[in-house]
LUMRONU-193644 format. One record per residue (C-alpha): residue in one letter; x, y, z. Coordinates in pm, whole numbers, padded with zeros to 5 digits, always signed. Each point is the difference from the previous one (the first is absolute). Layout:
N
AXYZ ...
END
This chain:
294
M+00744-06624+06722 E-00173-00231-00241 Q-00269+00277+00011 Q+00227+00310-00040 A+00148-00168-00284 A-00367-00079-00121 D-00059+00371+00046 V+00280+00103-00223 L-00049-00250-00259 L-00356+00124-00025 A+00096+00368-00018 T+00235-00072-00248 Q-00247-00154-00236 T-00228+00253+00065 A+00255+00243-00112 L+00105-00152-00308 S-00366-00033-00112 Q-00060+00332+00052 A+00298+00116-00147 S-00074-00251-00299 A-00369+00157-00034 L+00184+00370+00022 A+00237-00094-00273 V-00300-00145-00244 Q-00218+00289+00084 Y+00317+00253-00054 S+00135-00197-00307 F-00295+00071-00160 S-00032+00347+00118 V+00331+00088-00130 L-00069-00174-00333 G-00311+00228-00054 A+00200+00307+00097 V+00253-00100-00249 I-00220-00083-00267 L-00199+00316+00077 L+00348+00187-00009 V+00073-00164-00355 L-00361+00072-00201 G-00022+00330+00181 W+00345+00110-00130 A-00088-00123-00323 L-00317+00149+00033 A+00162+00366+00065 G+00247-00024-00296 F-00296-00101-00245 T-00170+00252+00104 S+00229+00275+00004 R+00113-00087-00339 W-00385-00029-00115 A-00090+00355+00115 Y+00368+00168-00120 E-00079-00158-00367 G-00351+00152+00050 L+00108+00350+00116 S+00283-00007-00259 R-00323-00003-00261 V-00119+00303+00140 H+00049+00304-00211 G+00150+00274+00241 I+00134-00263+00253 D+00371+00071+00093 E+00215-00316+00015 T+00144+00096+00337 L-00360+00060+00093 A-00069-00352-00116 R+00266-00150+00194 F-00072+00204+00317 F-00376-00106+00011 T+00068-00378-00084 N+00288-00014+00297 V-00269+00121+00229 L-00274-00207-00128 R+00301-00346+00019 Y+00106+00120+00363 A-00339+00042+00112 L-00099-00358-00117 L+00335-00140+00152 I-00132+00177+00361 L-00328-00165-00027 V+00210-00340-00062 F+00212+00075+00316 I-00298+00055+00221 T-00211-00287-00106 V+00300-00245+00052 L+00062+00144+00347 G-00413-00107+00020 Q+00084-00325-00036 F+00180-00028+00267 G-00279+00142+00267 V+00223+00347-00002 Q-00285+00288+00034 T+00012+00177-00310 A-00187+00288+00101 S+00233+00130+00246 I+00281-00037-00280 I-00226+00197-00230 A-00042+00270+00270 T+00395+00022+00039 L+00042+00001-00341 G-00220+00295-00035 A+00101+00226+00309 A+00385-00069-00166 G-00127+00075-00350 L-00118+00337+00195 A+00302+00059+00143 I+00229-00030-00274 G-00236+00199-00202 L+00015+00299+00263 A+00407-00034-00025 L-00011+00013-00366 Q-00241+00225-00067 G+00223+00201-00250 T+00119-00311-00127 L-00326-00114-00095 Q-00148+00354-00107 N+00306-00058-00289 I-00165-00259-00060 A-00356+00116-00054 A+00122+00243-00196 G+00148-00212-00209 I-00296-00185-00080 M-00167+00290-00067 L+00260+00116-00238 L+00009-00352-00155 I-00383-00023-00054 L-00049+00393-00140 R+00305+00054-00190 P+00088+00353+00014 F+00355-00110-00116 R+00198-00299-00150 V+00324-00113-00066 G+00134+00221-00242 E-00162+00326+00038 Y+00131+00334+00131 I-00205+00091+00338 E+00027+00309+00177 T-00075+00084+00403 S+00029+00260+00243 S+00309-00215+00170 V+00121-00196-00334 A+00039+00026-00394 G+00113-00308-00232 T-00064-00286-00235 V-00159-00307+00200 R+00201-00258-00014 E-00180-00276+00231 I-00302+00042+00206 G+00010-00239+00305 L-00272-00076+00302 F+00262+00208+00252 A+00147+00264-00234 T+00043+00146-00379 E+00335+00046-00124 L+00047+00273-00231 K+00288+00112-00221 T+00059+00384-00024 G+00071+00203-00306 D+00407+00009+00112 G-00001-00384+00064 L-00061-00037+00402 Y-00167-00209+00163 R-00272+00045+00163 L-00234-00222+00248 A-00331+00161+00086 P-00237-00135+00316 N-00334-00094-00232 S-00200+00181+00309 T+00192+00320-00094 L-00080-00028-00401 W-00383-00103+00087 N-00073+00281+00244 T+00132+00264-00248 P-00086+00134-00328 I+00153-00190-00272 T+00107+00134-00370 N+00059-00243-00258 F+00169+00144-00297 S-00008-00288-00235 R-00359-00151+00084 E-00143+00223-00297 P+00075-00074-00369 T+00065+00408-00086 R+00102+00244+00220 R-00033+00391-00062 N+00319+00249-00004 E-00066+00350+00054 L+00292+00273-00135 K-00026+00351+00092 I+00203+00282-00134 S-00035+00414+00060 V-00005+00251-00284 A+00026+00372+00031 Y-00298+00180-00107 E+00171+00188-00302 D+00065-00360-00143 D-00211-00140-00240 I-00168-00263+00216 D-00212-00169-00314 L+00320-00051-00166 A+00139-00190+00362 M-00288-00200+00019 E+00005-00118-00324 R+00334-00105+00025 L-00044-00175+00324 M-00315-00195-00201 N+00256-00127-00290 L+00233-00101+00213 A-00276-00275+00212 K-00121-00099-00325 A+00357-00030-00185 D+00094-00299+00286 P-00162-00341-00106 R-00010-00081+00402 V-00294+00287+00009 L-00332-00173+00043 T-00264+00132-00255 S-00270-00073+00190 P-00034+00189+00274 A+00168+00264-00250 P+00248+00219+00135 S-00128+00346+00131 V+00163+00367+00028 F-00109+00238+00190 I+00068+00348+00210 D-00012-00121+00383 S+00069+00345+00158 L+00090+00336-00035 G+00288+00132+00211 D+00132+00335+00053 G+00301-00037-00239 T-00139-00295-00238 I-00252-00267-00129 S+00007-00324+00111 V-00086-00231-00265 A-00089-00350+00065 L+00100-00304-00233 R-00180-00321+00090 Y-00007-00356-00176 W-00022-00346+00071 A+00223-00309-00046 K+00047-00329+00079 T+00113-00060+00381 G+00289-00193-00131 D+00096+00300-00204 W-00083+00277+00208 W+00341+00073+00155 L+00174-00003-00303 V-00267+00215-00200 S+00012+00251+00310 R+00396+00038-00025 D+00017+00033-00372 M-00279+00234-00009 V+00196+00259+00242 K+00297+00008-00291 R-00217+00028-00288 V-00208+00270+00182 K+00358+00161+00070 L+00212-00072-00347 A-00341+00138-00181 F-00013+00358+00198 D+00388+00002-00053 D-00022-00042-00374 N-00316+00259+00001 P+00024+00243+00240 D-00292+00171-00031 A-00253-00081+00302 A+00302-00167+00150 P-00077-00113+00386 D+00296-00011+00270 A+00170-00321-00035 S-00061-00075+00358 D-00384+00015-00086 A-00013-00360-00213 A+00164-00184+00291 P-00243-00224+00158 A-00050-00097+00362 K-00189-00278+00081 T-00291+00057+00284 S-00168-00201+00224 N-00240-00139-00255 G+00292-00101-00264 K-00065+00337-00198 A+00302+00176-00215 T-00016+00363+00071 A+00200+00308+00056 E+00053+00277+00239 K-00085+00308-00111 P+00290+00267-00130 T+00115+00275+00232 S+00106+00180-00314 T-00147+00107-00372 R+00205-00188-00312 Q+00311+00095-00058 
END
C-alpha cells in the first residue's frame, strides 16, 4: 500500500511538473502571439493608410480604386500575421497556405462573373473612359453617370430612370462619351427645290449660324450642298458649339431655320426637313423629304 501511494504521489508530482512546464512554455507562446497580433494589426492599419495617402496623390487614381487596393493590402497583411501566429503554436503553415490557395481558386471559379465585373471596374477606374456626371451611350444603355463602383456603374437616363449596368457589360462594348470633349459639332440638313435660289438658302443658313453667339467662330460654321436628290437639293449646315450648349443650340437652330424661311418663302425648305434626329454618333441630321417644297 505504501508503495502504491508513493507511486501515485510521484506520478502526480510528475504531471504537475509537466503541466507547469507546458504552462510556462505556452504562456510565452500566447503572450508572443498576442503581441504579434497587436503589432500586425497596427502595422496593417498604418501600411494601408500610408498606401491610401500615396495613391490619393497620384493623378488619375480614383478614390474607389485607391480604397480597393489599400483594403486588399490590409487584409493580405492580416492573413500573413494570422498564419505567422499559428506557426508560433507549431501549426504547419504550409498546409494552411495550400488550403487557402485551393479555397481561393474554388471561390474564384464560383464567382467568375463577379470577378469579371471587378476586373472591368478596375480598368474603368484606371483608364477613365467616362467620369461621374458625363453622359455616355453604349449598345445596351445610355445615361448620365452617377457612380462608378467596382461591380457596377449607376446611371440616370434622360427620362429620369435609374439604371445599373454591370462593369463587364460596359467594358466589353464600345462607349460613346458625349461630355468628354469641350466642343461638339452639329449638322442640320434642309432640302431645297431645284427651281429655288440655292445661294439665297445657303446664305440664310450661314447668317443664322453667325447670329447665334453660342456658335463658335473657330472652327467656323460651314454651309454646303450635301447631295442631289430626284426633286430637291440637300443643303447642310455644320457648326460647332460648347458641349454644355449643344442641345439648346441644336433645338433653337431648328426653330430659327423654320421661322427664317417662313418669313422669306423663297428657297424655303419643307418644315420637316429642319428637324434634327440624333444618330449613333450624336450628330443631328434630318431625313430626306419625300416631296418638294409646297
